[in-house]
Short mmCIF file of the C-alpha atoms (twelve columns), coordinates in Angstrom:
data_MODEL
# 
_entry.id   MODEL 
# 
loop_
_atom_site.group_PDB 
_atom_site.id 
_atom_site.type_symbol 
_atom_site.label_atom_id 
_atom_site.label_alt_id 
_atom_site.label_comp_id 
_atom_site.label_asym_id 
_atom_site.label_seq_id 
_atom_site.Cartn_x 
_atom_site.Cartn_y 
_atom_site.Cartn_z 
_atom_site.pdbx_PDB_model_num 
ATOM 1  C CA . MET A 1  -5.006  -2.536  0.807   1 
ATOM 2  C CA . VAL A 2  -0.938  -3.027  -0.521  1 
ATOM 3  C CA . SER A 3  -2.428  -2.288  -3.807  1 
ATOM 4  C CA . ALA A 4  -4.474  1.003   -2.815  1 
ATOM 5  C CA . CYS A 5  -0.413  2.172   -1.288  1 
ATOM 6  C CA . VAL A 6  1.442   1.543   -4.265  1 
ATOM 7  C CA . GLN A 7  -1.741  3.705   -6.060  1 
ATOM 8  C CA . VAL A 8  -1.333  6.696   -3.812  1 
ATOM 9  C CA . LEU A 9  2.871   6.506   -3.943  1 
ATOM 10 C CA . GLU A 10 2.368   6.334   -7.567  1 
ATOM 11 C CA . GLY A 11 -0.165  9.432   -7.705  1 
ATOM 12 C CA . HIS A 12 -3.626  6.850   -8.905  1 
ATOM 13 C CA . ARG A 13 -5.102  7.324   -5.621  1 
ATOM 14 C CA . SER A 14 -5.436  10.122  -2.607  1 
ATOM 15 C CA . VAL A 15 -3.698  9.569   0.389   1 
ATOM 16 C CA . GLN A 16 -6.888  10.077  1.900   1 
ATOM 17 C CA . ALA A 17 -8.431  6.775   0.834   1 
ATOM 18 C CA . LEU A 18 -5.975  5.140   4.026   1 
ATOM 19 C CA . VAL A 19 -6.882  7.266   6.873   1 
ATOM 20 C CA . ARG A 20 -9.209  4.867   8.120   1 
ATOM 21 C CA . ARG A 21 -6.969  1.720   6.959   1 
ATOM 22 C CA . THR A 22 -3.840  2.107   8.270   1 
ATOM 23 C CA . THR A 23 -2.320  3.368   11.425  1 
ATOM 24 C CA . PRO A 24 -1.380  7.227   12.139  1 
ATOM 25 C CA . GLU A 25 2.332   6.699   11.769  1 
ATOM 26 C CA . LEU A 26 1.991   4.788   8.523   1 
ATOM 27 C CA . PHE A 27 -0.639  7.354   7.143   1 
ATOM 28 C CA . ASP A 28 1.969   10.344  7.928   1 
ATOM 29 C CA . ALA A 29 4.852   8.272   6.412   1 
ATOM 30 C CA . LEU A 30 2.732   7.185   3.169   1 
ATOM 31 C CA . ALA A 31 1.541   10.696  2.897   1 
ATOM 32 C CA . ARG A 32 5.022   12.439  2.679   1 
ATOM 33 C CA . ARG A 33 6.249   9.998   0.046   1 
ATOM 34 C CA . ALA A 34 3.440   10.551  -1.783  1 
ATOM 35 C CA . SER A 35 3.742   14.102  -1.403  1 
ATOM 36 C CA . LEU A 36 7.642   13.959  -2.578  1 
ATOM 37 C CA . ALA A 37 6.990   11.206  -5.411  1 
ATOM 38 C CA . GLN A 38 4.488   13.842  -6.877  1 
ATOM 39 C CA . ARG A 39 6.743   16.886  -6.920  1 
ATOM 40 C CA . LEU A 40 9.382   14.585  -8.858  1 
ATOM 41 C CA . ALA A 41 7.485   12.687  -10.738 1 
ATOM 42 C CA . GLY A 42 4.764   14.685  -12.095 1 
ATOM 43 C CA . ARG A 43 1.831   13.528  -13.560 1 
ATOM 44 C CA . VAL A 44 1.412   9.761   -14.094 1 
ATOM 45 C CA . SER A 45 -0.131  8.036   -16.934 1 
ATOM 46 C CA . PRO A 46 -3.724  6.247   -16.398 1 
ATOM 47 C CA . ALA A 47 -1.731  3.044   -18.198 1 
ATOM 48 C CA . THR A 48 0.454   2.244   -15.345 1 
ATOM 49 C CA . VAL A 49 -2.275  1.657   -12.547 1 
ATOM 50 C CA . PRO A 50 -0.582  -0.902  -10.495 1 
ATOM 51 C CA . GLN A 51 -2.138  -4.375  -11.177 1 
ATOM 52 C CA . VAL A 52 -2.138  -7.210  -8.325  1 
ATOM 53 C CA . ARG A 53 -0.660  -10.448 -9.762  1 
ATOM 54 C CA . SER A 54 -0.153  -12.999 -6.726  1 
ATOM 55 C CA . SER A 55 -0.896  -12.005 -2.827  1 
ATOM 56 C CA . ARG A 56 -0.581  -14.753 0.081   1 
ATOM 57 C CA . ALA A 57 -1.504  -13.975 3.457   1 
ATOM 58 C CA . GLN A 58 -1.251  -16.026 7.043   1 
ATOM 59 C CA . GLU A 59 -2.676  -14.909 10.443  1 
ATOM 60 C CA . PRO A 60 0.309   -16.355 12.364  1 
ATOM 61 C CA . LEU A 61 -1.458  -15.390 15.438  1 
ATOM 62 C CA . PRO A 62 -5.056  -14.082 16.183  1 
ATOM 63 C CA . GLY A 63 -5.836  -10.576 15.003  1 
ATOM 64 C CA . ARG A 64 -2.386  -10.428 13.128  1 
ATOM 65 C CA . ALA A 65 -1.907  -11.040 9.682   1 
ATOM 66 C CA . GLU A 66 0.935   -10.929 7.332   1 
ATOM 67 C CA . ALA A 67 0.812   -10.695 3.623   1 
ATOM 68 C CA . VAL A 68 2.898   -10.141 0.810   1 
ATOM 69 C CA . VAL A 69 1.852   -8.810  -2.561  1 
ATOM 70 C CA . VAL A 70 3.451   -9.171  -5.878  1 
ATOM 71 C CA . LEU A 71 2.362   -5.895  -8.056  1 
ATOM 72 C CA . GLU A 72 2.998   -5.040  -11.972 1 
ATOM 73 C CA . ALA A 73 2.708   -1.763  -13.821 1 
ATOM 74 C CA . ALA A 74 4.280   -0.487  -16.939 1 
ATOM 75 C CA . GLY A 75 6.385   -4.177  -17.209 1 
ATOM 76 C CA . ARG A 76 7.894   -3.378  -14.000 1 
ATOM 77 C CA . VAL A 77 7.113   -6.356  -10.711 1 
ATOM 78 C CA . ARG A 78 7.583   -4.780  -7.656  1 
ATOM 79 C CA . ALA A 79 6.714   -7.042  -4.123  1 
ATOM 80 C CA . ALA A 80 5.379   -5.765  -1.294  1 
ATOM 81 C CA . ALA A 81 5.082   -7.255  2.800   1 
ATOM 82 C CA . ALA A 82 2.595   -6.340  4.555   1 
ATOM 83 C CA . HIS A 83 1.365   -6.133  8.776   1 
ATOM 84 C CA . LEU A 84 -2.113  -6.182  9.672   1 
ATOM 85 C CA . LEU A 85 -3.652  -6.109  13.061  1 
ATOM 86 C CA . LEU A 86 -7.172  -6.474  13.768  1 
ATOM 87 C CA . ARG A 87 -8.857  -3.669  15.668  1 
ATOM 88 C CA . ARG A 88 -12.672 -3.301  16.252  1 
ATOM 89 C CA . GLY A 89 -13.708 -5.995  13.528  1 
ATOM 90 C CA . ARG A 90 -11.515 -3.782  10.872  1 
ATOM 91 C CA . TRP A 91 -8.096  -4.895  9.523   1 
ATOM 92 C CA . ILE A 92 -5.412  -2.072  9.633   1 
ATOM 93 C CA . LEU A 93 -2.225  -1.467  8.151   1 
ATOM 94 C CA . THR A 94 0.689   -1.162  10.656  1 
ATOM 95 C CA . GLY A 95 3.498   -1.923  8.615   1 
ATOM 96 C CA . LEU A 96 4.487   -1.860  4.936   1 
ATOM 97 C CA . GLU A 97 7.800   -2.513  2.601   1 
ATOM 98 C CA . ILE A 98 7.697   -2.368  -0.665  1 
ATOM 99 C CA . ALA A 99 10.772  -3.342  -3.111  1 
# 
């Protein structure tokens, strides 16, 4: 899911792909940021699609998960942290920080 969010923010994927996997608040924030990034950057080269280099996840409490992901695109390495909740048998992304 983190990779999908970064792909949305970089223009490689539609934000609609995240609507069922994020909270409404996070979805709105991602949609705003993706729209702004697309206007500023223009068209994105397919060669820059981010690749997951490593990831770690833990479930500190039942139904709550935390994850860290390292991504690389066009020689640039980025880290992301995510918080997820289990709702009706599906993990929902509730928080995301990308550095």
